[in-house]
VEXSELO-825670 format. One record per atom (N, C-alpha, C, O): residue in one letter; x negated, y negated, z. Coordinates in steps of 0.2 Angstrom, whole numbers, plus 5000, padded with zeros to 4 digits. Layout:
REM VEXSELO-825670
SITE   residu      x      y      z
SITE        a      X      Y      Z
...
//
This chain:
REM VEXSELO-825670
SITE   residu      x      y      z
SITE        m   4996   5005   4999
SITE        m   5000   4999   5000
SITE        m   4996   4994   5000
SITE        m   4990   4995   5003
SITE        r   4997   4989   4996
SITE        r   4994   4982   4995
SITE        r   4995   4978   5001
SITE        r   5001   4977   5003
SITE        r   4989   4976   5004
SITE        r   4992   4971   5010
SITE        r   4994   4965   5008
SITE        r   4991   4962   5003
SITE        n   5000   4962   5013
SITE        n   5001   4955   5010
SITE        n   4999   4951   5015
SITE        n   5001   4953   5021
SITE        p   4996   4944   5015
SITE        p   4994   4940   5018
SITE        p   5000   4938   5024
SITE        p   5005   4937   5023
SITE        v   4997   4939   5032
SITE        v   5001   4940   5037
SITE        v   5006   4933   5036
SITE        v   5012   4933   5037
SITE        h   5002   4927   5034
SITE        h   5007   4920   5035
SITE        h   5012   4921   5031
SITE        h   5016   4917   5033
SITE        t   5014   4926   5026
SITE        t   5020   4925   5021
SITE        t   5025   4931   5022
SITE        t   5029   4932   5018
SITE        i   5023   4934   5028
SITE        i   5028   4938   5031
SITE        i   5033   4936   5036
SITE        i   5031   4933   5041
SITE        r   5039   4936   5034
SITE        r   5043   4933   5038
SITE        r   5047   4940   5043
SITE        r   5051   4944   5041
SITE        w   5045   4939   5050
SITE        w   5049   4943   5054
SITE        w   5054   4943   5058
SITE        w   5055   4938   5062
SITE        r   5058   4949   5057
SITE        r   5065   4945   5062
SITE        r   5067   4953   5066
SITE        r   5064   4959   5066
SITE        k   5072   4951   5069
SITE        k   5074   4957   5075
SITE        k   5082   4956   5076
SITE        k   5085   4952   5073
SITE        s   5084   4960   5079
SITE        s   5092   4960   5079
SITE        s   5095   4955   5084
SITE        s   5093   4955   5090
SITE        s   5099   4951   5082
SITE        s   5104   4947   5086
SITE        s   5105   4948   5092
SITE        s   5105   4944   5097
SITE        h   5107   4955   5092
SITE        h   5107   4958   5099
SITE        h   5103   4958   5104
SITE        h   5104   4959   5110
SITE        s   5096   4956   5102
SITE        s   5089   4957   5105
SITE        s   5088   4950   5110
SITE        s   5083   4950   5114
SITE        g   5093   4944   5109
SITE        g   5093   4938   5113
SITE        g   5085   4936   5112
SITE        g   5081   4938   5107
SITE        d   5083   4933   5117
SITE        d   5076   4931   5118
SITE        d   5071   4936   5121
SITE        d   5065   4935   5122
SITE        s   5073   4942   5121
SITE        s   5068   4948   5125
SITE        s   5063   4949   5119
SITE        s   5063   4948   5112
SITE        s   5058   4950   5122
SITE        s   5052   4953   5117
SITE        s   5050   4961   5118
SITE        s   5044   4963   5117
SITE        n   5055   4963   5120
SITE        n   5054   4971   5120
SITE        n   5060   4974   5114
SITE        n   5065   4977   5115
SITE        c   5058   4972   5108
SITE        c   5061   4973   5102
SITE        c   5058   4976   5096
SITE        c   5052   4977   5097
SITE        v   5060   4979   5091
SITE        v   5057   4983   5086
SITE        v   5060   4977   5080
SITE        v   5066   4977   5078
SITE        e   5055   4973   5077
SITE        e   5055   4968   5073
SITE        e   5054   4972   5065
SITE        e   5050   4977   5065
SITE        i   5056   4968   5060
SITE        i   5056   4970   5053
SITE        i   5054   4966   5049
SITE        i   5056   4960   5051
SITE        a   5050   4967   5043
SITE        a   5048   4961   5039
SITE        a   5049   4965   5031
SITE        a   5047   4971   5030
SITE        t   5051   4962   5028
SITE        t   5052   4964   5021
SITE        t   5047   4962   5016
SITE        t   5045   4956   5016
SITE        t   5044   4966   5012
SITE        t   5041   4964   5006
SITE        t   5044   4967   4999
SITE        t   5049   4971   5000
SITE        p   5042   4966   4993
SITE        p   5044   4968   4986
SITE        p   5043   4975   4987
SITE        p   5048   4979   4987
SITE        t   5037   4977   4989
SITE        t   5036   4985   4990
SITE        t   5036   4989   4996
SITE        t   5036   4995   4996
SITE        a   5038   4984   5002
SITE        a   5039   4988   5009
SITE        a   5043   4985   5014
SITE        a   5046   4980   5014
SITE        v   5044   4990   5018
SITE        v   5048   4987   5024
SITE        v   5042   4988   5030
SITE        v   5041   4993   5032
SITE        l   5040   4983   5033
SITE        l   5036   4983   5039
SITE        l   5039   4985   5045
SITE        l   5045   4983   5046
SITE        i   5037   4988   5050
SITE        i   5040   4989   5056
SITE        i   5036   4988   5063
SITE        i   5032   4993   5064
SITE        r   5036   4984   5067
SITE        r   5032   4981   5073
SITE        r   5035   4981   5080
SITE        r   5041   4982   5081
SITE        d   5031   4981   5085
SITE        d   5033   4981   5092
SITE        d   5032   4973   5095
SITE        d   5027   4970   5097
SITE        s   5038   4969   5094
SITE        s   5038   4963   5097
SITE        s   5033   4961   5103
SITE        s   5030   4956   5103
SITE        k   5032   4966   5108
SITE        k   5028   4965   5113
SITE        k   5020   4965   5111
SITE        k   5016   4962   5115
SITE        d   5018   4967   5105
SITE        d   5011   4968   5103
SITE        d   5011   4966   5095
SITE        d   5009   4970   5091
SITE        a   5013   4959   5093
SITE        a   5014   4956   5087
SITE        a   5008   4957   5081
SITE        a   5009   4958   5075
SITE        s   5002   4957   5085
SITE        s   4995   4958   5082
SITE        s   4994   4966   5080
SITE        s   4991   4968   5075
SITE        g   4998   4969   5084
SITE        g   4998   4977   5084
SITE        g   4997   4981   5077
SITE        g   4996   4978   5072
SITE        p   4998   4988   5077
SITE        p   4999   4991   5072
SITE        p   5006   4991   5069
SITE        p   5010   4989   5074
SITE        r   5008   4992   5063
SITE        r   5012   4990   5060
SITE        r   5014   4997   5056
SITE        r   5010   5001   5053
SITE        l   5020   4998   5056
SITE        l   5024   5005   5052
SITE        l   5026   5001   5044
SITE        l   5030   4997   5044
SITE        g   5023   5004   5038
SITE        g   5026   5002   5033
SITE        g   5030   5009   5029
SITE        g   5027   5015   5027
SITE        l   5036   5005   5028
SITE        l   5039   5012   5023
SITE        l   5041   5009   5017
SITE        l   5041   5002   5018
SITE        s   5043   5012   5012
SITE        s   5045   5011   5006
SITE        s   5053   5009   5006
SITE        s   5056   5013   5009
SITE        p   5056   5005   5002
SITE        p   5063   5004   5002
SITE        p   5067   5009   5001
SITE        p   5073   5008   5002
SITE        t   5064   5014   4999
SITE        t   5068   5021   4998
SITE        t   5069   5025   5003
SITE        t   5074   5028   5004
SITE        a   5062   5025   5009
SITE        a   5062   5029   5014
SITE        a   5067   5025   5019
SITE        a   5070   5027   5023
SITE        w   5066   5018   5019
SITE        w   5070   5014   5024
SITE        w   5076   5013   5023
SITE        w   5079   5012   5028
SITE        a   5080   5015   5017
SITE        a   5087   5017   5016
SITE        a   5087   5023   5019
SITE        a   5092   5023   5023
SITE        a   5084   5029   5019
SITE        a   5086   5034   5021
SITE        a   5085   5034   5027
SITE        a   5088   5038   5030
SITE        f   5081   5032   5030
SITE        f   5081   5031   5037
SITE        f   5087   5028   5041
SITE        f   5089   5030   5046
SITE        l   5089   5022   5038
SITE        l   5095   5018   5041
SITE        l   5101   5023   5039
SITE        l   5106   5024   5043
SITE        a   5102   5027   5033
SITE        a   5107   5032   5034
SITE        a   5107   5037   5038
SITE        a   5112   5039   5040
SITE        h   5102   5039   5040
SITE        h   5101   5045   5045
SITE        h   5103   5042   5051
SITE        h   5105   5046   5055
SITE        l   5102   5035   5053
SITE        l   5104   5032   5060
SITE        l   5111   5032   5059
SITE        l   5114   5033   5065
SITE        t   5116   5030   5053
SITE        t   5122   5030   5055
SITE        t   5126   5034   5053
SITE        t   5132   5033   5052
SITE        q   5124   5041   5054
SITE        q   5128   5048   5051
SITE        q   5130   5050   5058
SITE        q   5134   5055   5059
//
């Protein structure tokens, strides 16, 4: 996966999280959906293809 400059990535979290920093955040790029822990914003990130992300969400809603 090609890396995107960090400054161009817009991270977001669920509105149900409020001001909590104990959340999962996601960011989308043209080629991936990135996932990180809001408690460690500079820590590791998990990258999924858009197809894998859609399958993950479909599994959650079953």
